[in-house]
N, C-alpha and C positions, 0 to 999 in steps of 0.2 A: 646724581638722583639719574634713576634709567625710567625711560619714557614708557607708557604700554603702550602698546601695538594691537588694538581690537583684532586685527585680521591673524596678525601671532598668537594672539590669546586664544581666538576660536582654535585655530589649528593646533596649536598645542595640545587643547584639551579632548578634540577629538583625537589626537594619537593616542593620549594615553588612556582613552576611552575603548580605542580598538585594543592597545595593549591589555588591558584589563580582559577584554574579551576574550582574545586568544589565551586566555592565562587561565580564565575560570569557566570557558566552556566544556573542555575535557574532564574538570571537577563536575561540573554540572551533569553532564551523561555518566559519570560515575556514580555519583547520586541518582539520579532515574534509573540506572541499570540497579540500583543496589537494592529499588523498591518493586520489582519488577518480576516475574518467575521466570525460571532458566529458558524456557519455552517461547516465551514473549520477548526476551532478550535476542534467539536467534532467527526471530523474524526479521526480513528485511523489506524497508528499512524499519528500522526499530525506533517506537514511539518517542519522544522527547518530551513525555508528560507523565510526571511520575505516576506509579502503580499504587495497587490497594496493596501490599505485603510488607509495607517496609517493618513494621513490627513482628512479624513472622519470620522474616530474613534476618534481624540484626539479633533477635533472641537465638536462631539457629547458629549464628556464626558465634555470638557471645559465648552459647554453651556447648557449642561443638554438636550438633545435631545435624550436621546437612548429612545429603543421601547420595554422594559425589562416591566415584571411584578413589578418589585421591584423600589425603589425609584429612580428617575431620577434627583435630585438637582444637579444644575451646580457645575463642581467640581471648577471652577474658584471661585466662592464666597466662596468654603469649604476649599481650599488654603488659602486666604487671611485671613478667621477665623483662622485656625492653626499658620498662620504665625503671626499674630496679639497675637495668645494666648504665641506664643512661645517666642515669641521677649518679651511680660512682663514680662513672671514669667523670663526669664532668667535675665533681668535688673533688675526686682523686688528682687533678690534672691541675685544677686552682691550688691547692693545698703544699703539692711538690714543687707546682713551681713558683709559688710565692717563695717558700721556707729557700730553695736553691738560688732565686736572684737575689733575696736575703741577702744570703753566705758568700755570694759571688762579690756584692755592691759592699759590704759594709765589713767585712771581716779580711784580715792579710793573712794568706798563708801561701806555702809554696806552689808554683804551678796554677795559681788561680786562674789566669789567663786561659792556661793551656787547657785545663776542663772546663769553663766556659767554652770553649771553642769547638771542645770534644761534643759538650751538648748541643752546639747550635751543628756540627757537621750531620748529625743526626737527621737534621731536615730533609737530605738526603737518602733516607732510608727507610722508607715507609713501610706498613706494615706486609706490602705484597713481597719486598723484596726480600724481606728476614722470614717469613713465612714458614720454610722448613724446620729451621733451627729452631724458630720459638714455638712452631707447633709439638717439635722434638719433646722441648723444656718442659712444657705442659702433661705432654702426655708421660712424661719419667714421673714429674709429680703428682698422679693421678689428680690432675686438675680438669678432667674432660668430662662435660653433661655439669660444669657448675658454676656459681656465680665468679669465683677467682677467675676461672678459665676464661671466662668472656672480658672480665674488665682488666685483670692485672696487668696484661701483655700489652693493653692499651692506653694505660694513665698516663706514665711518662708523656713529657710534653716540649718539646725545643722552642715551639713559637711563644707558648706561654710564657716559660723562662725569658727568653729575649724578651718579650713586652715590658713584663713587670723591671726585669734588671734595667730598661731605657726608661719607665718610668722614676724607678727608685733614682738615678743619676740625675733625675729634676726636682727632688728633693733638697731646699735648700739646707746647708751645712749648721746654718744654725738652730735648726729643730734637735739635729744630733749633738748637738752643745748643750742647749739646754735641757733635754731629757739626762743626759749624763749629771748637769749641776744638780738636776731635783733628783739625784740618785737610781736614777730609772736603769734597768738592765737591759742587754740585747733583745733578749725576749719580750720585756714591758716595753720598750720602744716599738719593737715589731707590734704588738698586738694592739697599743693605746696609740700608735701616731699612724706606723705604715698600713695596715689593713684600712683602718678609716679611710685616708687618705684614698685608699687604692678600690673601693669599693664600687665606683662606675665602672672600672677595667674591669674588674670582677664579675658584675652584672652581664657586661659583653661577652667577656670570653664564657659566662656560663651559656648564653644562649647559644655560641657558635658550638660548645662541645657538648652540650645535650641532644642538639639535631647531629652532629657528627656520630654521637654514641647511639642515639635512636634509630640510624641510618644502617649502621653494620651491616655489611652481609657477608662478604667471606669470610670472614674470622670464625662469626659465628658458625655458618657452614661447615666447617671445618672440624668445630670444639663440641659442637651440639647433633647427639644420635638419636638422643633421648626427645619426644614429641612434648614431654613437659618441661623441656628447657629450651622450645624454639622461640626466639624472639617474633616479635610479628613479622618482621619483612621476610623471613626466612618462613613464616607460616603462609604466610602469599604465597609462595614460591608451590610448598607443600601440595596447596588446595587445587593448582592446576595439572588434569588428569595428564598424561602422555599417550601417544598414540589414538586409538579410536573411543578410548574412553569418557565417560559423559564428565562433561565438570559442571559444577553448578556454578556459574557465572554470577548471579546474581550473590550468593555466600560472598564470593571472591570480590565483589564490587563493594559490598558490605562491610568487610575487613579493611578493604584497601579504605574509606571513607574511616574509619573505626581508627584506622592508624596515623590519618591526617591530624587526628585532632590534637592529642599531648602536645606535638611541636609547635601546631599554631596556635594553644592557647600560651605556652611559654613565649613565643614571640610577643603576641598580642598583649600579654600581661606586665612583658618586661622593656615592650618597645622604646618605650621613652629613658630609660636606664639604657639600653643597647645603646641607641644613639648616641645618647650622651657620653658613654664610653667610649664609642669612637672618637667623638669629637675630640674630647678630652686627652685620649692618645695621641692623637695626630700632633696636639699642643706640645 
């Protein structure tokens, strides 16, 4: 039994509170800036109290009615693009990884381990390394400024394949034999046994991959040139004017706050499954 030291308990709480303040203060400043006018933000020092333009600024961001010299693409459209992209990447990665791990573990075919290690080696080849040839393929297929161009090159995942393979190896052979005796084929065993057993791992990977897809910047920067296909992360960058042109920082900050809401909701709603999935994966 671990003894509770009152001094250490107080100290640990102080450290946690300090950490929360360090993380939360920039978010609070962003929210405050999103409720003020552009002139109020440029005042030194900027007020740390919320302003009276919250509804006006957020409506201008969502509808794209800002008056800045840079891009004024509707944030509502950009968030829809980001949401579709993140969902397709997350679901696609999980589906392909489940099937590939299932094939590697439960099927015997020539060069099975060679193909597994070939998949695993791709961990050393992130998008940034293969960005040139990948862009050439996407451009030649006419997939620029499309959802397919935003998602298909990012769907394959060696990490998820490896995690599912390791989990499938822990499934008792008795389950396989029982399914075979009951007349279940490979796909029936996969659908009725393996997928339900992998639910917590799937939930944990969904959270990770959704945030990965939502925060993509480099790849969408290359394959999108039309404002209607900008993800919200690209939209924030496009809203910032260069040179001496004025920037609507209140609209930029409102967009930044809106961009944080979907991934934060996914983490909060799936927190229990996420933690359980990580713990079960470790086991």
